[in-house]
N, C-alpha and C positions, 0 to 999 in steps of 0.2 A: 728706582725703588731700592730698599736696603736688602742686602744679601748677608747671609751668615756663613762664613767659611772657616774651615780648619786652618790654623796657622802653625808654622813650625817654630818651636822654641828650643834653642840650644842653651843648655846650662853651661856656665863657664867652667873651665877646668878646675877641679877641686880634688886634690889628692886625698883629703880626709873624708870624702863622700863614701858612705857605706854602699857596698856593692850587693845589690839584691839579685836574686835569680827569678826568672819569669814564672817559675812553677811553685813559688812559695808565697804564703800570706805573711803579712808583717804585723807584729804586735809591739807597739811602743809601751813598755811596761815600767811604770813608776812603782816598782814592786816593794820597795822598802820604806817603812815609816820611821826610819831612824837614820841619823847621821852622827858620827862621832867627832865631827868638826863643826864649827859655826862661822864660816867665812863671811866677811862683811859684804862680799860681792855676790853671794849666792842668789840665784834666781828664784829659789824657793824661800819665801819670806812670810812668816818667820821660819827659820830652819827647823825641820821636823825632828821631834824627839819622842821616842817611845810610843809611836802610834802603831796601829796594826800593820802587818806586812802580809803580802800574798804568800800562801803556802805552796808547796809542791803540788798538792791536790788542786788548788785554785788554778794554777797555771796549766796543769794537764787537762782540767775541765775545758779551758779555752781551746787548747790545742786539739782536743778530740772533737769539740763542737765545730770548730772551723774545718777540720779535716785536711788531709794532705800534708805537705811540708809547711812548717811554721818557723819564722825567724823572729826571735824575741830581741828587741832593743832594750836592754836594761839600763835605764837612765832616768833622770827626773828627780822626784822628791826622795831625799835620803840616798845614802850610799848602798849599792846593791848588797854587799856582804855585811854591812853594819847592822842590818835588821834581822840577822839570823845567827844561830849558833853554829859552830863548826860541825857539831854532831848532826845537824840537819842535812849536811851534804847536798844542799839544794842544787848547786850548779852540776855537781857530779851526777846526781840522779836524773836531772833533765837531759843531760848529754848522753845518757845511756840509750836514748831513743834516736835512731838514725834519721828520723824525719824532723828533728828539732836542731836548729842552729841559733847562735846568739851573737850579739854585740854587747860588750861590757864597757860601761863608763864608770870608773871607780877612783877613789882617792888613795888607795894603796895602804891604808892603815891596817886593814885586815884583808886577807885574801883566802882564808879558810882552806877549802879543798882544791884550790887551783893547782898547787904543786903536785897533787896526787892524780890529776887527770891523765888518762891514757893518751897515747899518741892519736888514736882514732877520735877520742873526745876533743882533743885540742884542735883537730882539723875543723870541728864544728864551732869553735870560737873564732869567728871569721873577722872580727873587728874589735880592737881594744883601744879605749882612751884612758890612759892613766894620768891623772892630774897631780901636779907637784904644787901643793898649797903650802909654800915655805913658811910664811908667817904663822899659820895655824899649827903646822907641825912643830915649829920651834916653841910656840907657846905651850903646847901639850907635851913637850919633851918626847916627841915621836919621830924625830928626824932619823935616828938610827934604825928604827923599825921600818920606816918608809924606804930607806936605802936598801935594807936587806930584802924587803918584799919586792921592790922594783927590780933588783938584780935577779932575784929568783924567777920572776915572771919573764923577764927578758931572756934569760938563759934557756928557759923552757920553750918560749913561744914567740920570739921576735920574728917579725915578718913585715912586709911593706904596709900592712894594715894595722900595725901596732904603733900607737902614737903616744909620746910623753909630752904633756902640755904644761905650760906655766901661764897663769892668768895675770895679765898686766893691769892690775887695779890701780887707778890714780891715787887712791888713798894709801896705797902701800909703796908708792914710788921710792921713798927713802931706803927701802930694803931690796929693791930690784937687783942692784949690783951684788950685794951680799948673797942673795939667793943664787944668782948665776955662778958666782965663785964657788959656793958650796956644791952645786950640782957638778961643776967642772971637776972638782977634786974628789968628791965622794962617789959619784956615779960614772960620769963620762970617762974618767981615768981607768975605771975597771971594766966598763962595757961601753963602747963608743956609740951610744944612742943619742942622736941629735935631738935637741929640745925645740918644740914649737911654741912660740910666744903668741898668745891670744889676747887681743884687746878686750877689756871688760866692756860689754855692749851696753851696760847701764849708765856709764859715765864717760864724758868726753875728756880729752887730754888738754892740758894747758900747753902753751908754747914751750915752756921749760921742760915739761914731761916729754913732749915730742922730740926735743933736742936730746934729752937723756936717752930716749929709746934709740935714736940714731947713733949715739955714741956707743951704746951697749951692743948694738948689732955689729959694729965694727970691732970692738974690743973682744967680743966673744964669738966671732964668726965661726971658728973651728967647731964649736959645740952647738951651734944653732942651725936649725933646718929652715924655718921660715917664720914670718910674722903674719898673723891672720886678723882680719877685721870682719866680724860677722855682721851680715845684714841681709836677711832673707827677703825683705820687701823689695830691695833694689834689684834682686835677681829675677823675680817673677813678675814681669810686666809685658806690655805689648799684646794684650788680648783683652776681651771683654768678660768672658766667663769660661769655665771649664766643666768638663764631665769628669767626675772624681770617683775613685774606687773606695773612698772611705765608707766603712760599713760592710763592704763585700770582701776585700782582701787587705784592708788596712784598718787597724783598731788601736785604741789607747785604753789601757787598764790602769787604774789607780790603786794605791796601797790598801784602800778600804774595800776594794773589790769592784767598785763602779767601772762600767765599761762604756766608753764613748766610741761612736763611729768617728767623730771629730769633736774635740773639746771646744772649738772656736765657733761653732754654728749651733744655735739653740735647738734646731730641729734634729740634729745628729747626736745630741748628748743623751746619756743614760739609756743605752739600748740593752742594758743587762747588768748583772752583778755576779762576779765570779764566785763570791762567797755564798750567795744564795742560790747558785747554780741556775741562773736565768740569763739567757743570751739569745737575742734575735738578730740574725744577719739580714742585711738589706738584699733585695733581689736585683735591684738596678743601681746604676751609677747615680750620683747626686750632682745636679747642676748648681754651680757656685760661682760667685764673683769676688769673694773675699779670700784672695790667695796671697797671703803675706806672712805665714807662720812657719815654724820649723816642721810641723807635720806636713804642710803643703810641699816643702822642699823634699822631704823623704818620699812622698807619693810621686812627685814629679820625677825625681831622680830614679825611681823604680820603674818609670815608664807607664804609670797607672793613671795619667791624666791626659785628656784630649783637650786642646786649646782652641777656642773659637773667637772670631772677631767680626763685628758688624762693619759693613762698608756700604757707602751710598753708591748705587750703581743701577744703571738701566740696561745692562748688557746681557740680561737673560737670567736664567735660573741660578740658584746657589751653586757654588763650586762643588763638584762631587767629592764624596768622602775619600780621605786618604790617610795613611798611617803617619803619625807624628813621630819623628826621630828625637828621642831624648838621649843625648850623648853623655855617657858616664865618664867619670874621671879615668885617666890613663888611656 
């Protein structure tokens, strides 16, 4: 007969993996409906411009409705700071609450209240991805602004979970070397923060581009940290289905206020709207077999998934339940 057993899944070492705490709920917040850049490789297509953004009150409604400690991952559509005015003090106001912590994924063109955060507030900024969009910054004449903002952020809050990234888009291969030379001179020479190269997941590399990447990693080795190739689907395998905490301790909220337990499963979409102050949490885990998205990776790395696999056996009853070990980075 077939038995269904829990299986152990070990995520590979990933230094950029966000570190979640077991007593906090996770909200992936695409909070801003605006971006001041329009990168050709942006996963939000078309790039959002002047759409609604989530307000402080919207985000606090979610935090209060969920209860307890809440970790906001600010990423997705639009740049977090670009959808707000400096006078909104959005980040500063959120971090006045001890039960709220954040991860920031920003382009560095505007950083608003970040330099004014207190030391206690900065402790609750637990993860930063600052991306270096060289071609766009050059086109918008914003390279000097980005340099000053990057150095300001690094001087205030550099730590092992602060990452500066450069997207290797095949369409921009002719300027890769120029971009690295600029970073070496304008940033690394003043603050020795190594740069992480991230392959554009939407386009493959030609043989010539692979060769160029090899040459650059050798020529710029002193300023480079690593090269990453993202692929969530290849990581999450070797099981048939999972028991998932989406809708209980993991949520995604969009810039128009719509709240999903999971944006990738129709049954878990639109469980509320932050702007209309409606939000229904799930009472139980959801059983799912479609585990191949970035949300899945966050939930798995937080230890909020239990993995199961069917096996043909006549050796008796199913294996007794046991705890799955999800091994975080470091």
